[in-house]
C-alpha positions as CSV (number, residue, x, y, z in Angstrom):
1,X,44.6,5.5,11.8
2,X,41.1,7.1,12.4
3,X,42.1,8.0,15.9
4,X,45.2,9.9,14.5
5,X,43.0,11.6,11.9
6,X,40.6,12.9,14.6
7,X,43.4,14.0,16.9
8,X,45.2,16.0,14.1
9,X,42.0,17.7,13.1
10,X,40.9,18.4,16.7
11,X,44.3,19.9,17.7
12,X,44.6,22.0,14.5
13,X,41.1,23.5,15.2
14,X,42.0,24.1,18.8
15,X,45.0,26.2,17.6
16,X,42.8,27.9,14.9
17,X,45.2,26.8,12.1
18,X,43.9,26.2,8.6
19,X,44.8,23.0,6.8
20,X,46.8,25.2,4.3
21,X,48.7,26.9,7.1
22,X,49.5,23.5,8.8
23,X,50.6,22.0,5.5
24,X,52.9,25.0,4.8
25,X,54.5,24.7,8.2
26,X,54.9,20.9,7.9
27,X,56.2,21.1,4.3
28,X,53.4,19.1,2.5
29,X,50.5,20.0,0.3
30,X,47.1,20.9,1.8
31,X,45.6,17.8,0.2
32,X,47.9,15.6,2.3
33,X,46.7,17.2,5.5
34,X,43.1,16.7,4.3
35,X,43.7,13.1,3.5
36,X,45.4,12.5,6.9
37,X,42.5,14.1,8.7
38,X,39.9,12.0,6.8
39,X,41.9,8.9,7.6
40,X,42.5,8.2,4.0
41,X,46.3,8.4,4.2
42,X,48.8,7.5,6.9
43,X,51.6,10.0,7.3
44,X,55.2,9.0,7.0
45,X,57.2,9.0,10.2
46,X,58.9,12.2,9.2
47,X,55.6,14.0,8.4
48,X,54.0,12.8,11.6
49,X,57.0,14.1,13.6
50,X,56.7,17.5,11.8
51,X,52.9,17.6,12.4
52,X,53.4,16.9,16.1
53,X,56.1,19.6,16.4
54,X,53.8,22.2,14.7
55,X,50.8,21.3,16.8
56,X,52.9,21.1,19.9
57,X,51.6,17.8,21.0
58,X,52.4,14.1,20.8
59,X,49.6,12.5,18.8
60,X,51.1,9.1,18.7
61,X,54.5,7.7,19.6
62,X,56.7,8.2,16.5
63,X,58.2,4.9,15.2
64,X,61.7,5.1,13.8
65,X,60.9,4.1,10.2
66,X,58.1,3.6,7.8
67,X,54.6,5.0,7.9
68,X,52.1,5.2,10.7
69,X,49.4,2.5,10.4
């Protein structure tokens, strides 16, 4: 999960997008993006898919159900 956290944060910064802006585009609260970037929370499959779409990159292969471990 830490690798995902680092990749989300790195890509978001490359695109010069704030956590708040990413959260708004993904449809979650900014605290959720912060928790994902710290590695404190794993996103659901749906949230991971939306993050990847907004960031324009595949961070991890998206499973079909559950959360990303």
